[in-house]
N, C-alpha and C positions, 0 to 999 in steps of 0.2 A: 413894794412888799406885797400889797394886795394883788397886784398883777401876777406875781410869782405864784401865789397861792391859787389863783384862778387857773393859771396855766397847768399847774400840777393836778388840780381837780379835773380839768378837761382831759388830760392824758389818762388819769385813773379811770374816768368814765368811759373813754374811748376803749381802753384796754378791757374793761369789764364787758362792754358791748361786743367786742371782737371775740372774746372768750365764749360768751353766750352764743353768738352766731355760729362759731365753729363747733361747739358742743351740740347744738341743735342739728347741724348738718351731719355730724357723726351718728347721732341717735337716729335720725331719719334714714340714713344709709343702712344702718344696722337693722332697723325695722323692715326696710324694703327687702334686704337680703333674706331676713327670716321669713317674710311672706313668700318669696320665691322658693325657698327651701320647702315650706309647707305645701305650696302648689305642686312642686315637682314630686314630692313624696306621695301626695294624694293621687296625682295623675299616674304615677307608676303603679299604684295599688288598684286603680280602677279596673273593674272586671269587663266593662264594655268600652269600645272605642268611640270617638266622636262620629266616625263614619257609621257605626252601628246605631248610634243615637239618632242620626239624621234619618236613617231608614225607618226606625221606629216612629219618629215624630211625623215624618212625611205622610204616614197613613192617617193622621188625625188633622192634617192641615191642607189648605189649597195654596196654589201660587208657587212662587219661586223662593228658594232659601236666600235670605238676605244676610244673616249672620248666625254663627254658632260658636259657643265658647264653653269652656270648662270653668266651673266655680267650685273651688274646694271647700268653701265654708258656707254654702247656701243653707238657709234654715229649712228649706223644703226637702232636703236630702233625707233619705232613710238611713239613719246611722251617721257615720262620719266620712262617707266616701265621696261626697260632692255630687253635683248635678251638671248636666249639659243643658245650657239655655239656648234654644233654637228659635229663630225668628223667620217666619215665612210671610210673604205679602202677595196679594192680588192687586188689581188696579184700585181697590177701594178698602180692603180689609187687611189688617196685620194680625198674625197669629203668633203668640209667644207660648212655646211649649217647653216644659222642663222635664228632662228624663234623668232618673236616678242613675248614677255612674256605676253602681254595683248591681242593682237588680234589673235595670233596663226598663223599668216601669215608668209610665208617664205620671208625674206627681203633681203637675199643675198645667192648666191650659187657660189662656186668656185671649180675647179678641178685642181689637180696637179699630176704629175707622182711621184711615190714613189722612194726614194733612197734606197741604199742597207740596211741601218739600219732599215728603215721603213718596208721593205719587210721582214726582219728577225723578227721584232716585230709582223707583221701581221701573219706570219707562226706560231710563238709561241702561239699567242692568239687563232688562229684558232684550235690549238690542245688542248687548255686548257679544262679541264673537267667542269669548271664553266664559263658560258658566262656572258657578262656584265649585262644583264637583271636579271639573277639569282643573281649576286653580288649585284645589287641594292636592290632586295627584301631581301637578307640576311642582308644588312646594315640597311635598314629601320626597319626590324623586331628586330634586335639586339639593336638599339638605340631608337626606337620609334619616329624617326625623319622623315623628308621629304627630299628626295634627291635633292641636289643643284648642285653637281658636282661629276663626276666620270671619272677616267682615267686609262687605262691599263698601267702598268709599267713592263718593262722587264729589270731589272738591278740587281745589287748586293748590294743594300742598306741594305737588310736584308738577312743574311746568309741562313736562313731556308725558305725564301720566295722570290725566284728570279723572279717569275711571279705572279703579284698580281694587284688588283684594289685599287686605292686610292680614297676614297670617302669623300665628305663633305656633311653634312646634317643639315637642319634647325630643331632645337628642341626648341620650345618656343622662347625665345629671345637669343639663343646661337647657335653657329655653332659647330657641333661635327664632328671630323675627325675619320675615321675608315678605316682600310685596310682589304681586303678580299683576301685570297690566291686563285689564279686562278685555282689551281688543287684540293685542299681539300675543298674549300668553307668556311674554318675557318677564323674567324676574329682575328686581332692582332693589336698592337700599336694604341690603341684608345686614342684620345686627345680631349680636350675641348678648344675652343677659346671663347673669350668674345666678 
């Protein structure tokens, strides 16, 4: 009798846990979709492009562009339009510059010293045959989208592509992800987000 009660309790507990896990997954997926919708709307409304923000920021930084991305809800934005966050590096200094996506004005600038891993990434990117601006043009041409984010990666995530640029682009009402090999300029691992 006691065995039967314990078995029923275990099944009830297991059912409750599964319901909670599934509900959490649905809520997380819905929150993620809402975030992408907000990002897409803000990116569509931005008055300047990421390429324009790179031109603006490069006048206030030294070195090579390491990453650039659009942040629709950054607290440094003037109003609700978001900012572009751009990172440049030399062999010893990292520059982080934020450019307002509607006004084109620099709203924040910080510098830091590079650590050993950052110096190694800088040296690998500097030797790459495809620079970040060329990677942006390749990604836009390949997808027909407008660049929102790009970052240099120097890792082992892809066996045949240890140095590459990871890019997100706005195409209509979707965000498209594409990788561009830093040496060959070829694209790989394309994905679509909703």
